[in-house]
N, C-alpha and C positions, 0 to 999 in steps of 0.2 A: 391481405396475407392470400387470401383465396386466389387473385388473380396472378399473382406470383408463382403460385403453386401450380395453376393451370399453363402458365408459360413453360414450366419445367416439363409438365405432362406433354406439351407440344414440340419439346426438344429444344426450346429455347434456353440458353444458358449464358450467363453473363455475371461479371464481379458485381454490377447492380443489382441485379436481381437477387441473388444470395446474400448480399449486404442488407436489402430490404427484408429480406425473410428472416436474416438472424434478428434485425431490429424489431420484426413483430413478434418473433418467438420470445426474445427477451422481455417485451412489453407484458406478455402474459406470463413471465418467471419460468417459461420452458427453457432453460439455460443449455440442456444438452443439445436440443435442435438447434438453438442460437449459435452454441459453438459450432455445430457441424457446418451449418450455412456459412458462417464467418470464415472457416476454414477453407470451405469451397472458393470462397471470394479471394482469399488470401493466395490461392493458385494462380490467379490472373495478375496478382501483383504481390510477389513473395517478400517485398521488401518493404511492405506498408506497416509502418510502426503503429498507426493509430489502431488498425484491427488487431495487431498483436495484443496493444494495452487493453481492447475490448475483450478479446478471448481471456486475458488475465483476468480480468474484472470478472467476468461470467464464471470462470474458474473458482474464483474466491467466493462467490455466491454459492456454489457449490461446495464449499468447504474443501475443495482440492486444492491446497495451498501450496503442493510441490509444483502442479501444472502451473498455477497461477504465478509462481515464482520464476518458471521457465519462460512462459510467454512476456511477462515483465521484462525479464533479463533481455531477452531477444530484442524487445522493442527499444530497451534503452541503448544497445549497441549500434541500433542504426540511427536514432534521433541527433542533430546537430545542435538544437537550441538548448536552452536552459533545462536541465533534467532535474531540478529540485523536486517538482511534484512527484515525479515518476521515482525518483529514490526514496521518498517518502512513502509512496506506497508500497515500493517492494520491502521496505523496512517494517512496514505494519503487517505484510503477509510474511516474513521472517517472525517477526513476534509471536503471530497466532500459532507458529509451528514451534515456538521457544526456541528458536535459533538466534539466541540474544546477541552472540559475538558478531554473527553476520549482520543482524538488524543493526547495531552499533554502527558498524563499517556504512551501511547504507544511508543512517541518517548523517552521518558525518560528509558523506559524499553530498547529499541534499543540501546541507549547510555550505558547503564549499561552492556548490553551484548558485546558492543563494542565501548569504550570511544573515539575511533578514526575515528567513522562514522562521516564524516564531513557533509554529505548530512543529516543525520537525526538531526544533532545539528542545522542546518539552517533550516529544516523543523520545528523544535521545535521553533526557533526563529520566524519564519514565523506565526506558529499557535498561538504563544503567542501575536503577533501583531494583529491577528484577535481577539483573545478572550479578552484581558485586552483593558479597556477603557482608562486608565490614560496614557496620553502622555509622561508625564516624565518617568514612567516605561518603556514605549516602547524604548524612545529614550536612556535610559541606557541600555538596553538589545543590541541595535544595536552597541553602543560605545563599549560595552565589547565584542562583536563579532568581530568588526573590528580590535580591539587592539589585540586579541588573535589569529585572523588569517589574519595577513597582507598581506600574498602571495596568498591566496585562491583566486579561479575563483568567489566565492560567495561575496567577498568584494565590486566589484563594485555595484552588486544589492543593497547590505547591505547599502553602502555610499548613493546611490540614495535614498533609502527609508528613510535614517537618514536625509538626505537634507529635504525631503517632510515634515517629521514629525516636524522639527524644524521650517519650515515655517507655518505649521498648529498651532503650539504653538505660534508663533510670532502674527498670525492673531488673535488667540483667547486673547490674552493679550490686543490688541487695543480695 
């Protein structure tokens, strides 16, 4: 990091220098400086979706979920490849902000990009659990998930949550 700072002091500026400084700051958990230098690198290549995703991840670590959402969303508009993981990431950021309706749409887009993305499917289930008020709907969603993914590592959690929901419904009926 010292050498890259020295290059800046000597008037040398480039995408490479700022990118490496950003990575160095991030390794030290200094995300504000990491963001600053990644944004400087972005000035050389404004359509660099990977840099935007990195900036979004740094904002997420700073718990600035709105900025994280902004940069991840910008990156998604630029990328051509399967965006399943990126939509999944956007969905988790939206969940952290309790924007469940938007998160549901992001997870659905993730699954449209990759129908086999079990993690996005599970996150969608959990988001619907948070968003929906109707216990019967929640129970049905968990039962469907468990039936579809009998061998998944998420099934144990889903079974536990299903049991909780059924107990909650039983207590409501009394």
